[in-house]
DSSP file (Angstrom, degrees, kcal/mol; ACC not computed):
  #  RESIDUE AA STRUCTURE BP1 BP2  ACC     N-H-->O    O-->H-N    N-H-->O    O-->H-N    TCO  KAPPA ALPHA  PHI   PSI    X-CA   Y-CA   Z-CA
    1    1 A M              0   0    0      0, 0.0     2,-0.2     0, 0.0     0, 0.0   0.000 360.0 360.0 360.0 107.9  -31.0   28.5   21.1
    2    2 A S        -     0   0    0      1,-0.0     2,-0.4     2,-0.0     0, 0.0  -0.578 360.0-120.8 -95.7 157.7  -31.3   26.7   17.8
    3    3 A S        -     0   0    0     -2,-0.2    19,-0.0     1,-0.1    -1,-0.0  -0.789  13.4-166.4 -99.8 138.6  -29.4   27.6   14.7
    4    4 A N        +     0   0    0     -2,-0.4     2,-0.2     2,-0.0    -1,-0.1   0.367  55.7 114.2 -99.6   2.5  -31.2   28.5   11.5
    5    5 A I        -     0   0    0     16,-0.4     2,-0.4     2,-0.0    -2,-0.1  -0.521  45.8-168.3 -76.3 139.7  -28.0   28.1    9.4
    6    6 A E        +     0   0    0     -2,-0.2     2,-0.4     2,-0.0    15,-0.2  -0.949   8.8 179.9-129.4 112.8  -28.0   25.3    6.8
    7    7 A I  E     -A   20   0A   0     13,-2.8    13,-3.7    -2,-0.4     2,-0.6  -0.930  26.3-131.3-115.0 132.1  -24.6   24.6    5.3
    8    8 A I  E     +A   19   0A   0     -2,-0.4     2,-0.3    11,-0.2    11,-0.2  -0.741  38.9 171.3 -83.8 122.1  -24.0   21.9    2.7
    9    9 A R  E     -A   18   0A   0      9,-3.2     9,-2.7    -2,-0.6     2,-0.5  -0.767  32.3-126.0-124.6 168.1  -21.1   19.8    3.8
   10   10 A I  E     -A   17   0A   0     -2,-0.3     7,-0.2     7,-0.2     6,-0.1  -0.985  33.8-114.0-117.9 128.9  -19.3   16.6    2.7
   11   11 A C     >  -     0   0    0      5,-3.1     4,-0.9    -2,-0.5    16,-0.2  -0.372  15.3-144.9 -62.7 132.6  -18.8   13.9    5.3
   12   12 A Q  T  4 S+     0   0    0     14,-1.9    -1,-0.1     2,-0.1    15,-0.1   0.620  95.6  40.8 -76.1 -12.4  -15.2   13.3    6.0
   13   13 A Y  T  4 S+     0   0    0     13,-0.2    -1,-0.1     3,-0.1    14,-0.1   0.877 130.8  16.1 -98.7 -55.5  -15.7    9.6    6.5
   14   14 A C  T  4 S-     0   0    0      2,-0.1    -2,-0.1     0, 0.0    13,-0.0   0.672  91.3-127.8 -98.5 -18.3  -18.2    8.4    3.9
   15   15 A G     <  +     0   0    0     -4,-0.9     2,-0.1     1,-0.3    -3,-0.1   0.528  57.2 142.4  86.3   5.9  -18.0   11.3    1.4
   16   16 A K        -     0   0    0     -6,-0.1    -5,-3.1     1,-0.1     2,-0.3  -0.458  53.6-114.4 -79.1 152.9  -21.7   11.9    1.2
   17   17 A E  E     +A   10   0A   0     -7,-0.2     2,-0.3    -2,-0.1    -7,-0.2  -0.692  43.8 166.1 -84.9 138.8  -23.2   15.4    1.0
   18   18 A F  E     -A    9   0A   0     -9,-2.7    -9,-3.2    -2,-0.3     2,-0.6  -0.954  39.0-107.3-147.6 166.2  -25.3   16.5    4.0
   19   19 A I  E     -A    8   0A   0     -2,-0.3     2,-0.3   -11,-0.2   -11,-0.2  -0.876  34.5-162.2-101.1 120.2  -26.8   19.6    5.5
   20   20 A A  E     -A    7   0A   0    -13,-3.7   -13,-2.8    -2,-0.6     8,-0.0  -0.751  17.4-158.1-101.8 148.2  -25.1   20.8    8.6
   21   21 A K  S    S+     0   0    0     -2,-0.3   -16,-0.4   -15,-0.2     2,-0.3   0.525  79.3  46.8-100.7  -8.6  -26.6   23.2   11.1
   22   22 A T  S >  S-     0   0    0    -15,-0.1     3,-0.5   -19,-0.0   -15,-0.1  -0.866  80.7-123.5-127.1 165.6  -23.2   24.3   12.6
   23   23 A T  T 3  S+     0   0    0     -2,-0.3    -1,-0.0     1,-0.2    -3,-0.0   0.580 106.8  53.3 -84.6  -9.4  -20.0   25.4   10.9
   24   24 A V  T 3  S+     0   0    0      2,-0.0    -1,-0.2     0, 0.0     2,-0.2   0.391  73.6 124.6-106.9   2.5  -17.8   22.8   12.7
   25   25 A T    <   +     0   0    0     -3,-0.5    -5,-0.1     1,-0.2     3,-0.1  -0.451  28.2 172.7 -67.8 131.1  -19.8   19.6   11.8
   26   26 A K        +     0   0    0     -2,-0.2   -14,-1.9     1,-0.1     2,-0.3   0.694  55.6  52.3-109.5 -28.0  -17.6   17.1   10.0
   27   27 A Y        -     0   0    0    -16,-0.2    -1,-0.1   -15,-0.1   -16,-0.1  -0.822  66.7-136.8-121.3 152.6  -19.7   14.0    9.7
   28   28 A C  S    S+     0   0    0     -2,-0.3     2,-0.3     1,-0.1    -9,-0.1   0.757  85.4   7.3 -78.2 -25.2  -23.1   13.2    8.3
   29   29 A S  S  > S-     0   0    0      1,-0.1     4,-1.8     0, 0.0     5,-0.1  -0.939  74.6-104.3-150.4 169.6  -24.2   11.0   11.2
   30   30 A H  H  > S+     0   0    0     -2,-0.3     4,-2.4     1,-0.2     5,-0.2   0.835 118.6  58.5 -65.9 -32.8  -23.3    9.6   14.6
   31   31 A T  H  > S+     0   0    0      2,-0.2     4,-2.5     1,-0.2    -1,-0.2   0.931 106.7  45.7 -63.6 -46.9  -22.4    6.3   12.9
   32   32 A C  H  > S+     0   0    0      1,-0.2     4,-2.5     2,-0.2     5,-0.2   0.879 111.3  54.2 -63.5 -37.7  -19.8    8.0   10.6
   33   33 A N  H  X S+     0   0    0     -4,-1.8     4,-2.2     2,-0.2    -2,-0.2   0.929 110.3  45.8 -60.9 -46.4  -18.5    9.9   13.6
   34   34 A K  H  X S+     0   0    0     -4,-2.4     4,-2.5     2,-0.2    -2,-0.2   0.914 113.6  48.8 -64.0 -43.6  -18.0    6.7   15.6
   35   35 A K  H  X S+     0   0    0     -4,-2.5     4,-2.2     1,-0.2    -1,-0.2   0.897 112.2  48.2 -65.1 -40.3  -16.3    4.9   12.7
   36   36 A A  H  X S+     0   0    0     -4,-2.5     4,-2.2     2,-0.2    -1,-0.2   0.891 111.2  51.1 -66.3 -39.4  -14.0    7.8   12.0
   37   37 A Y  H  X S+     0   0    0     -4,-2.2     4,-2.4    -5,-0.2    -2,-0.2   0.923 111.5  47.0 -63.5 -44.9  -13.1    8.0   15.7
   38   38 A K  H  X S+     0   0    0     -4,-2.5     4,-2.3     1,-0.2    -2,-0.2   0.885 111.4  51.2 -65.6 -38.1  -12.3    4.2   15.8
   39   39 A A  H  X S+     0   0    0     -4,-2.2     4,-2.3     2,-0.2    -1,-0.2   0.891 109.8  50.5 -64.9 -39.0  -10.2    4.5   12.6
   40   40 A E  H  X S+     0   0    0     -4,-2.2     4,-2.1     2,-0.2    -2,-0.2   0.914 110.6  48.7 -64.7 -43.6   -8.3    7.4   14.2
   41   41 A L  H  X S+     0   0    0     -4,-2.4     4,-2.3     1,-0.2    -2,-0.2   0.899 110.6  52.0 -61.8 -40.2   -7.6    5.4   17.3
   42   42 A K  H  X S+     0   0    0     -4,-2.3     4,-2.3     1,-0.2    -2,-0.2   0.916 109.6  47.9 -63.8 -44.2   -6.5    2.4   15.2
   43   43 A T  H  X S+     0   0    0     -4,-2.3     4,-2.4     1,-0.2    -1,-0.2   0.883 111.6  50.5 -66.1 -37.3   -4.0    4.5   13.2
   44   44 A K  H  X S+     0   0    0     -4,-2.1     4,-2.3     2,-0.2    -1,-0.2   0.905 110.6  49.6 -64.5 -40.6   -2.6    6.1   16.4
   45   45 A K  H  X S+     0   0    0     -4,-2.3     4,-2.1     2,-0.2    -2,-0.2   0.897 111.7  48.2 -65.1 -40.6   -2.1    2.6   17.9
   46   46 A I  H  X S+     0   0    0     -4,-2.3     4,-2.5     2,-0.2    -2,-0.2   0.908 111.2  50.3 -66.6 -42.4   -0.4    1.3   14.8
   47   47 A E  H  X S+     0   0    0     -4,-2.4     4,-2.3     2,-0.2    -2,-0.2   0.910 110.4  50.0 -61.6 -42.6    1.9    4.4   14.7
   48   48 A K  H  X S+     0   0    0     -4,-2.3     4,-2.3     1,-0.2    -1,-0.2   0.906 111.1  49.2 -62.6 -41.6    2.8    3.9   18.3
   49   49 A S  H  X S+     0   0    0     -4,-2.1     4,-2.3     1,-0.2    -2,-0.2   0.898 110.2  50.8 -64.4 -41.5    3.6    0.2   17.6
   50   50 A N  H  X S+     0   0    0     -4,-2.5     4,-2.3     2,-0.2    -2,-0.2   0.886 110.0  49.9 -64.1 -39.0    5.8    1.1   14.6
   51   51 A I  H  X S+     0   0    0     -4,-2.3     4,-2.4     2,-0.2    -2,-0.2   0.921 111.1  48.9 -65.3 -43.7    7.7    3.6   16.7
   52   52 A N  H  X S+     0   0    0     -4,-2.3     4,-2.1     1,-0.2    -2,-0.2   0.896 111.3  50.2 -62.7 -40.1    8.3    1.0   19.5
   53   53 A T  H  X S+     0   0    0     -4,-2.3     4,-2.3     2,-0.2    -1,-0.2   0.916 110.4  49.7 -63.8 -43.3    9.4   -1.5   16.9
   54   54 A Q  H  X S+     0   0    0     -4,-2.3     4,-2.4     1,-0.2    -2,-0.2   0.908 110.5  49.8 -63.2 -42.3   11.9    1.0   15.4
   55   55 A L  H  X S+     0   0    0     -4,-2.4     4,-2.3     1,-0.2    -1,-0.2   0.888 110.1  51.3 -63.2 -38.8   13.3    1.8   18.8
   56   56 A F  H  X S+     0   0    0     -4,-2.1     4,-2.2     2,-0.2    -2,-0.2   0.904 109.9  49.4 -65.0 -41.7   13.7   -1.9   19.6
   57   57 A K  H  X S+     0   0    0     -4,-2.3     4,-2.1     1,-0.2    -2,-0.2   0.920 112.1  48.3 -62.6 -43.8   15.6   -2.4   16.3
   58   58 A E  H  X S+     0   0    0     -4,-2.4     4,-2.0     1,-0.2    -2,-0.2   0.895 111.7  48.8 -65.3 -40.1   17.9    0.6   17.0
   59   59 A S  H  X S+     0   0    0     -4,-2.3     4,-1.9     2,-0.2    -1,-0.2   0.875 110.9  50.4 -68.8 -35.6   18.6   -0.6   20.5
   60   60 A S  H  X S+     0   0    0     -4,-2.2     4,-2.2     2,-0.2    -1,-0.2   0.874 109.6  51.0 -69.5 -35.4   19.4   -4.1   19.3
   61   61 A M  H  X S+     0   0    0     -4,-2.1     4,-2.5     2,-0.2    -2,-0.2   0.872 108.3  52.3 -67.7 -35.8   21.8   -2.7   16.7
   62   62 A D  H  X S+     0   0    0     -4,-2.0     4,-1.4     2,-0.2    -2,-0.2   0.906 110.1  48.8 -63.3 -41.1   23.5   -0.7   19.3
   63   63 A L  H  X S+     0   0    0     -4,-1.9     4,-0.9     2,-0.2    -2,-0.2   0.903 112.1  48.4 -64.5 -42.1   24.0   -3.8   21.4
   64   64 A I  H >< S+     0   0    0     -4,-2.2     3,-0.6     1,-0.2    -2,-0.2   0.910 110.3  51.5 -65.0 -42.2   25.3   -5.7   18.4
   65   65 A N  H 3< S+     0   0    0     -4,-2.5    -1,-0.2     1,-0.2    -2,-0.2   0.773 111.4  47.5 -67.6 -25.6   27.8   -2.9   17.5
   66   66 A S  H 3< S+     0   0    0     -4,-1.4    -1,-0.2    -5,-0.2     2,-0.2   0.609  92.6  95.9 -91.8 -11.7   29.1   -2.8   21.1
   67   67 A S    <<  -     0   0    0     -4,-0.9     3,-0.1    -3,-0.6    42,-0.0  -0.548  57.5-157.5 -83.3 144.0   29.7   -6.6   21.4
   68   68 A A  S    S+     0   0    0      1,-0.2    41,-3.1    -2,-0.2     2,-0.4   0.817  84.9  38.7 -84.9 -34.8   33.0   -8.2   20.8
   69   69 A F  E    S-B  108   0B   0     39,-0.2     2,-0.3    40,-0.1    39,-0.2  -0.968  75.5-165.0-120.6 133.6   31.6  -11.6   20.1
   70   70 A L  E     -B  107   0B   0     37,-3.1    37,-2.9    -2,-0.4     2,-0.1  -0.839  17.5-123.6-118.2 151.2   28.3  -12.2   18.2
   71   71 A T  E  >  -B  106   0B   0     -2,-0.3     4,-2.5    35,-0.2     5,-0.2  -0.323  38.7-101.7 -78.0 173.0   26.0  -15.1   17.8
   72   72 A V  H  > S+     0   0    0     33,-0.5     4,-2.5     2,-0.2     5,-0.2   0.904 124.1  50.6 -64.1 -40.5   25.1  -16.4   14.4
   73   73 A K  H  > S+     0   0    0      2,-0.2     4,-2.0     1,-0.2    -1,-0.2   0.917 111.8  46.6 -64.6 -43.4   21.8  -14.6   14.5
   74   74 A E  H  > S+     0   0    0      2,-0.2     4,-2.4     1,-0.2    -1,-0.2   0.887 111.9  51.8 -65.8 -38.3   23.4  -11.3   15.5
   75   75 A S  H  X S+     0   0    0     -4,-2.5     4,-2.7     2,-0.2    -2,-0.2   0.908 109.1  50.1 -63.5 -41.7   26.1  -11.7   12.8
   76   76 A A  H  X>S+     0   0    0     -4,-2.5     5,-2.2     1,-0.2     4,-0.9   0.892 110.9  49.7 -63.2 -39.1   23.3  -12.3   10.2
   77   77 A C  H  <5S+     0   0    0     -4,-2.0    -2,-0.2     3,-0.2    -1,-0.2   0.903 112.5  47.4 -65.2 -41.3   21.6   -9.1   11.4
   78   78 A L  H  <5S+     0   0    0     -4,-2.4    -2,-0.2     1,-0.2    -1,-0.2   0.896 117.6  41.0 -67.0 -41.2   24.8   -7.1   11.2
   79   79 A L  H  <5S-     0   0    0     -4,-2.7    -1,-0.2    -5,-0.2    -2,-0.2   0.552 106.9-128.3 -83.2  -8.1   25.6   -8.5    7.7
   80   80 A K  T  <5S+     0   0    0     -4,-0.9     2,-0.2     1,-0.2    -3,-0.2   0.940  71.9 106.0  56.3  51.3   22.0   -8.2    6.6
   81   81 A C  S   <S-     0   0    0     -5,-2.2    -1,-0.2    -6,-0.1    -2,-0.1  -0.811  75.1 -75.8-141.7-177.2   21.9  -11.7    5.4
   82   82 A S     >  -     0   0    0     -2,-0.2     4,-1.4     1,-0.1     5,-0.1  -0.383  35.2-116.7 -83.4 163.3   20.4  -15.0    6.5
   83   83 A K  H  > S+     0   0    0      1,-0.2     4,-2.5     2,-0.2     5,-0.2   0.873 116.4  58.8 -63.6 -36.6   21.7  -17.3    9.3
   84   84 A Q  H  > S+     0   0    0      1,-0.2     4,-2.4     2,-0.2    -1,-0.2   0.870 101.6  54.1 -62.3 -36.5   22.3  -20.0    6.7
   85   85 A M  H  > S+     0   0    0      2,-0.2     4,-2.2     1,-0.2    -1,-0.2   0.900 108.5  48.9 -63.1 -40.9   24.6  -17.6    4.8
   86   86 A V  H  X S+     0   0    0     -4,-1.4     4,-2.2     2,-0.2    -2,-0.2   0.923 111.1  49.7 -65.3 -43.7   26.7  -17.0    8.0
   87   87 A Y  H  X S+     0   0    0     -4,-2.5     4,-2.8     1,-0.2    -2,-0.2   0.891 109.8  51.8 -61.5 -38.7   26.9  -20.8    8.6
   88   88 A D  H  X S+     0   0    0     -4,-2.4     4,-2.1     2,-0.2     6,-0.2   0.897 108.9  50.0 -64.3 -40.3   28.0  -21.2    5.0
   89   89 A L  H  X>S+     0   0    0     -4,-2.2     6,-1.6     2,-0.2     5,-1.2   0.891 113.2  46.8 -63.5 -39.1   30.8  -18.6    5.5
   90   90 A V  H ><5S+     0   0    0     -4,-2.2     3,-0.8     4,-0.2    -2,-0.2   0.931 113.4  47.6 -67.7 -46.2   31.9  -20.4    8.7
   91   91 A N  H 3<5S+     0   0    0     -4,-2.8    -2,-0.2     1,-0.2    -1,-0.2   0.816 110.2  52.3 -67.6 -31.0   31.8  -23.9    7.0
   92   92 A S  H 3<5S-     0   0    0     -4,-2.1    -1,-0.2    -5,-0.2    -2,-0.2   0.626 113.2-118.7 -79.9 -12.4   33.8  -22.6    4.0
   93   93 A G  T <<5S+     0   0    0     -3,-0.8    -3,-0.2    -4,-0.6     3,-0.1   0.442  85.4 113.5  91.4  -0.1   36.5  -21.1    6.2
   94   94 A R  S   <S+     0   0    0     -5,-1.2     2,-0.4    -6,-0.2    -4,-0.2   0.726  80.9  40.8 -75.1 -20.5   36.0  -17.5    5.1
   95   95 A L  S    S-     0   0    0     -6,-1.6    -2,-0.3    -7,-0.1     2,-0.2  -0.981  82.6-142.1-131.7 119.0   34.7  -16.6    8.5
   96   96 A K        +     0   0    0     -2,-0.4    12,-0.5    -3,-0.1     2,-0.3  -0.577  26.3 175.1 -83.3 142.0   36.4  -18.0   11.7
   97   97 A S        -     0   0    0     -2,-0.2     2,-0.5    10,-0.2    10,-0.2  -0.907  28.2-127.4-141.0 167.8   34.2  -18.9   14.6
   98   98 A I  E     -C  106   0B   0      8,-3.2     8,-3.1    -2,-0.3     2,-0.8  -0.981  14.8-150.7-119.7 125.5   34.3  -20.5   18.0
   99   99 A K  E     +C  105   0B   0     -2,-0.5     6,-0.2     6,-0.2     3,-0.1  -0.859  15.2 178.5 -97.1 108.7   32.0  -23.4   18.9
  100  100 A L  S    S-     0   0    0      4,-2.1     2,-0.3    -2,-0.8    -1,-0.2   0.835  71.8 -23.0 -77.0 -33.5   31.3  -23.2   22.6
  101  101 A S  S    S-     0   0    0      3,-1.4    -1,-0.2    -3,-0.1    -3,-0.0  -0.858  87.0 -71.8-155.9-170.2   29.0  -26.2   22.5
  102  102 A V  S    S+     0   0    0     -2,-0.3    -2,-0.0     1,-0.2     3,-0.0   0.879 133.2  28.5 -61.9 -36.7   26.9  -28.0   19.9
  103  103 A R  S    S+     0   0    0      1,-0.1     2,-0.7    -4,-0.0    -1,-0.2   0.585 106.7  79.7-102.2 -12.2   24.4  -25.2   19.9
  104  104 A N        +     0   0    0    -33,-0.1    -4,-2.1   -32,-0.0    -3,-1.4  -0.866  49.5 167.9-107.3 112.3   26.5  -22.2   20.8
  105  105 A T  E     - C   0  99B   0     -2,-0.7   -33,-0.5    -6,-0.2     2,-0.4  -0.983  12.0-167.7-120.2 130.3   28.6  -20.6   18.0
  106  106 A R  E     -BC  71  98B   0     -8,-3.1    -8,-3.2    -2,-0.4     2,-0.4  -0.940   4.4-160.3-120.8 142.9   30.3  -17.3   18.5
  107  107 A I  E     -B   70   0B   0    -37,-2.9   -37,-3.1    -2,-0.4     2,-0.2  -0.980  22.2-121.9-124.1 130.4   31.9  -15.1   15.9
  108  108 A S  E  >  -B   69   0B   0    -12,-0.5     4,-1.5    -2,-0.4   -39,-0.2  -0.454  11.9-136.4 -71.2 140.0   34.4  -12.4   16.7
  109  109 A R  H  > S+     0   0    0    -41,-3.1     4,-2.1     1,-0.2     5,-0.2   0.844 106.5  59.0 -63.6 -33.6   33.5   -8.9   15.5
  110  110 A I  H  > S+     0   0    0    -42,-0.4     4,-2.6     1,-0.2    -1,-0.2   0.877 101.6  54.4 -63.2 -38.5   37.1   -8.5   14.3
  111  111 A E  H  > S+     0   0    0      2,-0.2     4,-1.9     1,-0.2    -1,-0.2   0.887 107.4  49.8 -63.3 -39.2   36.6  -11.5   12.0
  112  112 A I  H  X S+     0   0    0     -4,-1.5     4,-1.2     2,-0.2    -1,-0.2   0.914 111.9  47.8 -66.1 -41.6   33.6  -10.0   10.4
  113  113 A D  H  X S+     0   0    0     -4,-2.1     4,-1.7     1,-0.2     3,-0.3   0.900 110.8  51.9 -64.2 -40.1   35.5   -6.7    9.8
  114  114 A N  H  X S+     0   0    0     -4,-2.6     4,-2.5     1,-0.2     5,-0.2   0.839 100.7  62.6 -65.4 -32.8   38.4   -8.7    8.4
  115  115 A L  H  X S+     0   0    0     -4,-1.9     4,-1.6     1,-0.2    -1,-0.2   0.893 106.9  44.1 -58.3 -40.2   36.0  -10.4    6.0
  116  116 A F  H  X S+     0   0    0     -4,-1.2     4,-2.2    -3,-0.3    -1,-0.2   0.850 110.0  54.8 -74.8 -34.2   35.2   -7.1    4.4
  117  117 A K  H  X S+     0   0    0     -4,-1.7     4,-2.1     2,-0.2    -2,-0.2   0.908 109.0  48.5 -64.5 -40.4   38.9   -6.0    4.3
  118  118 A I  H  X S+     0   0    0     -4,-2.5     4,-2.1     1,-0.2    -1,-0.2   0.908 110.9  50.7 -64.6 -42.2   39.8   -9.2    2.4
  119  119 A S  H  X S+     0   0    0     -4,-1.6     4,-1.7    -5,-0.2    -2,-0.2   0.881 109.7  50.3 -63.5 -38.5   36.9   -8.5    0.0
  120  120 A I  H  X S+     0   0    0     -4,-2.2     4,-2.1     2,-0.2    -1,-0.2   0.898 109.0  51.7 -67.5 -40.7   38.0   -4.9   -0.6
  121  121 A R  H  X S+     0   0    0     -4,-2.1     4,-2.1     1,-0.2    -2,-0.2   0.912 108.5  51.3 -62.2 -42.3   41.6   -6.1   -1.3
  122  122 A K  H  X S+     0   0    0     -4,-2.1     4,-1.4     1,-0.2    -1,-0.2   0.879 110.1  49.3 -63.6 -37.6   40.4   -8.6   -3.9
  123  123 A V  H  < S+     0   0    0     -4,-1.7    -1,-0.2     1,-0.2    -2,-0.2   0.897 110.5  50.0 -68.2 -40.3   38.4   -6.0   -5.7
  124  124 A K  H  < S+     0   0    0     -4,-2.1    -2,-0.2     1,-0.2    -1,-0.2   0.858 107.9  54.1 -67.4 -34.8   41.3   -3.5   -5.8
  125  125 A E  H  <        0   0    0     -4,-2.1    -1,-0.2     1,-0.3    -2,-0.2   0.849 360.0 360.0 -67.7 -33.9   43.6   -6.2   -7.2
  126  126 A N     <        0   0    0     -4,-1.4    -1,-0.3    -5,-0.2    -2,-0.2   0.483 360.0 360.0 -78.6 360.0   41.3   -6.9  -10.1
């Protein structure tokens, strides 16, 4: 059973005008259909990856918020600054830390909170 209908449509992938024989045709050719399908799969894959990345960030922040002692990298993540900035705060004495070994430095979460309390007091005094 063939259709005698001829509908002028615009391809959803390339934007060209074409004559469709059914009312549900979206693409001008099989090639455009394949390319649109692959593009759709690619966007779904990227969205899924972005969601997984966001969940990983949130879970790592939960872990950081629940820890009493943080590494320099975790402290930098919490303070939203670079690791070098955290090392500079430690070396200047504004942030107290514990060196467990040459490579292991731990910073108390309380010290980080106190760093902000001291900063707030200085602002209120001025």
